[in-house]
Backbone as CSV, one residue per row, in Angstrom:
resi,resn,N_x,N_y,N_z,CA_x,CA_y,CA_z,C_x,C_y,C_z
1,MET,84.044,-96.173,35.588,83.663,-95.101,34.705,83.760,-95.605,33.265
2,THR,82.724,-95.364,32.483,82.726,-95.743,31.078,82.892,-94.487,30.242
3,ARG,83.893,-94.496,29.385,84.147,-93.362,28.505,83.447,-93.597,27.177
4,SER,83.086,-92.516,26.510,82.513,-92.647,25.175,83.593,-93.021,24.170
5,ASN,84.847,-92.711,24.478,85.972,-93.040,23.605,87.049,-93.708,24.455
6,PRO,86.943,-95.039,24.635,87.882,-95.735,25.520,89.337,-95.582,25.098
7,ARG,90.195,-95.544,26.097,91.648,-95.521,25.864,92.140,-96.960,25.872
8,ILE,92.775,-97.361,24.775,93.255,-98.720,24.600,94.756,-98.740,24.859
9,GLY,95.183,-99.469,25.877,96.594,-99.617,26.172,97.191,-100.745,25.353
10,ILE,98.290,-100.466,24.659,99.016,-101.474,23.889,100.343,-101.699,24.605
11,ILE,100.521,-102.885,25.164,101.726,-103.182,25.918,102.884,-103.429,24.953
12,GLU,103.974,-102.719,25.157,105.163,-102.885,24.325,105.921,-104.123,24.799
13,THR,105.750,-105.218,24.048,106.334,-106.505,24.421,107.592,-106.830,23.626
14,GLY,107.919,-105.999,22.638,109.047,-106.291,21.769,108.664,-107.232,20.644
15,ALA,107.381,-107.524,20.511,106.894,-108.414,19.453,105.682,-107.766,18.794
16,GLY,105.504,-108.043,17.528,104.358,-107.506,16.807,104.671,-106.147,16.214
17,ASN,103.857,-105.749,15.271,104.012,-104.462,14.614,103.155,-103.441,15.357
18,LEU,103.748,-102.778,16.330,102.988,-101.860,17.181,102.454,-100.654,16.419
19,ALA,103.200,-100.178,15.446,102.737,-99.024,14.668,101.452,-99.373,13.919
20,SER,101.396,-100.546,13.313,100.184,-100.974,12.597,99.030,-101.196,13.566
21,LEU,99.316,-101.802,14.691,98.284,-102.036,15.692,97.735,-100.716,16.216
22,GLN,98.616,-99.780,16.516,98.187,-98.473,16.997,97.339,-97.775,15.940
23,ALA,97.754,-97.830,14.681,96.988,-97.202,13.600,95.601,-97.832,13.477
24,ALA,95.519,-99.142,13.614,94.226,-99.821,13.523,93.292,-99.394,14.657
25,VAL,93.835,-99.300,15.858,93.036,-98.855,17.008,92.518,-97.435,16.756
26,GLU,93.385,-96.581,16.262,92.994,-95.187,16.008,92.000,-95.087,14.851
27,ARG,92.139,-95.934,13.824,91.160,-95.937,12.726,89.782,-96.363,13.225
28,ALA,89.763,-97.177,14.272,88.505,-97.613,14.869,87.899,-96.522,15.756
29,GLY,88.563,-95.374,15.810,88.027,-94.255,16.577,88.367,-94.278,18.048
30,ARG,89.369,-95.044,18.425,89.780,-95.138,19.825,91.110,-94.433,20.028
31,VAL,91.418,-94.157,21.269,92.692,-93.554,21.627,93.654,-94.683,21.983
32,ALA,94.792,-94.756,21.296,95.803,-95.789,21.564,96.908,-95.204,22.429
33,VAL,97.270,-95.944,23.474,98.341,-95.537,24.378,99.337,-96.687,24.453
34,ARG,100.583,-96.450,24.045,101.611,-97.490,24.130,102.220,-97.473,25.521
35,LEU,102.320,-98.666,26.117,102.745,-98.797,27.513,104.031,-99.606,27.613
36,LYS,105.052,-99.011,28.231,106.303,-99.729,28.490,106.330,-100.293,29.902
37,THR,105.642,-99.639,30.807,105.605,-100.068,32.211,104.145,-100.266,32.631
38,PRO,103.910,-101.035,33.683,102.533,-101.331,34.101,101.852,-100.173,34.837
39,GLN,101.820,-99.026,34.226,101.078,-97.873,34.748,99.768,-97.807,33.980
40,LEU,98.689,-98.281,34.583,97.436,-98.475,33.869,96.377,-97.421,34.159
41,ASP,96.741,-96.387,34.905,95.774,-95.324,35.194,95.305,-94.688,33.891
42,GLY,94.004,-94.562,33.739,93.442,-93.915,32.564,93.292,-94.820,31.352
43,VAL,93.640,-96.103,31.500,93.486,-97.055,30.397,92.230,-97.887,30.665
44,ASP,91.401,-98.059,29.644,90.144,-98.784,29.801,90.208,-100.226,29.312
45,GLN,91.071,-100.481,28.332,91.199,-101.805,27.737,92.671,-102.040,27.428
46,LEU,93.068,-103.315,27.368,94.478,-103.650,27.100,94.602,-104.610,25.930
47,ILE,95.683,-104.444,25.175,96.068,-105.393,24.138,97.501,-105.827,24.434
48,ILE,97.727,-107.147,24.401,99.075,-107.705,24.537,99.445,-108.268,23.164
49,PRO,100.234,-107.552,22.377,100.592,-108.050,21.049,101.693,-109.105,21.112
50,GLY,101.784,-109.891,20.049,102.895,-110.823,19.910,102.659,-112.197,20.498
51,GLN,101.394,-112.613,20.655,101.138,-113.920,21.250,101.681,-115.063,20.399
52,GLY,101.958,-114.830,19.128,102.575,-115.850,18.293,103.993,-116.186,18.749
53,ARG,104.559,-115.325,19.564,105.890,-115.527,20.160,105.720,-115.598,21.674
54,PHE,104.868,-116.488,22.125,104.446,-116.489,23.525,105.606,-116.554,24.510
55,GLY,106.587,-117.416,24.269,107.708,-117.559,25.211,108.462,-116.259,25.437
56,PRO,108.965,-115.628,24.371,109.680,-114.358,24.542,108.795,-113.229,25.084
57,VAL,107.540,-113.205,24.666,106.624,-112.167,25.171,106.413,-112.344,26.667
58,MET,106.191,-113.570,27.096,105.996,-113.830,28.527,107.228,-113.444,29.324
59,GLN,108.404,-113.735,28.796,109.646,-113.365,29.484,109.748,-111.845,29.616
60,THR,109.394,-111.124,28.558,109.416,-109.660,28.609,108.436,-109.147,29.653
61,LEU,107.232,-109.717,29.687,106.240,-109.292,30.673,106.751,-109.541,32.092
62,GLU,107.382,-110.663,32.313,107.936,-110.959,33.639,109.074,-110.005,33.978
63,ASP,109.994,-109.786,33.031,111.147,-108.910,33.271,110.726,-107.479,33.579
64,ARG,109.650,-107.027,32.972,109.189,-105.640,33.145,108.122,-105.498,34.223
65,GLN,107.920,-106.550,35.012,107.004,-106.525,36.161,105.538,-106.343,35.764
66,TRP,105.163,-106.837,34.606,103.787,-106.725,34.138,102.864,-107.786,34.741
67,VAL,103.389,-108.933,35.131,102.538,-110.067,35.497,101.582,-109.738,36.643
68,PRO,102.023,-109.149,37.763,101.057,-108.825,38.832,99.976,-107.846,38.367
69,ALA,100.352,-106.848,37.581,99.369,-105.879,37.094,98.358,-106.549,36.165
70,LEU,98.824,-107.459,35.320,97.920,-108.160,34.402,96.995,-109.112,35.149
71,ARG,97.508,-109.770,36.172,96.639,-110.644,36.984,95.535,-109.826,37.647
72,ASN,95.901,-108.693,38.204,94.927,-107.821,38.841,93.899,-107.338,37.815
73,TRP,94.374,-106.915,36.639,93.493,-106.448,35.563,92.488,-107.552,35.210
74,PHE,92.994,-108.763,34.995,92.156,-109.900,34.621,91.174,-110.244,35.739
75,ASN,91.646,-110.277,36.979,90.779,-110.611,38.115,89.663,-109.597,38.311
76,ASN,89.877,-108.370,37.871,88.841,-107.342,37.942,87.957,-107.321,36.700
77,GLN,88.112,-108.342,35.861,87.295,-108.532,34.660,87.314,-107.332,33.739
78,GLN,88.505,-106.745,33.587,88.674,-105.633,32.653,89.055,-106.189,31.288
79,PRO,88.650,-105.519,30.207,88.863,-106.034,28.853,90.349,-106.221,28.509
80,LEU,90.652,-107.413,27.990,92.025,-107.784,27.653,92.005,-108.597,26.375
81,LEU,92.847,-108.194,25.425,92.956,-108.923,24.165,94.403,-109.290,23.939
């Protein structure tokens, strides 16, 4: 299903300025949803902030059980930034 106003999921990784990122997404006319757990129902696109701190971000994703959900998301060719 394609929405006219996609919901953008922002994964809370403990890195990056999430408030600024959320504001930017909303200024672009999109709905921003901050995600602490890999519950992706109703999300059309994903952003993983904090790639400049890849090691700690990856550890957080593993600790919070995000890796299987992200692999599935990627394998289904869903938008990921």
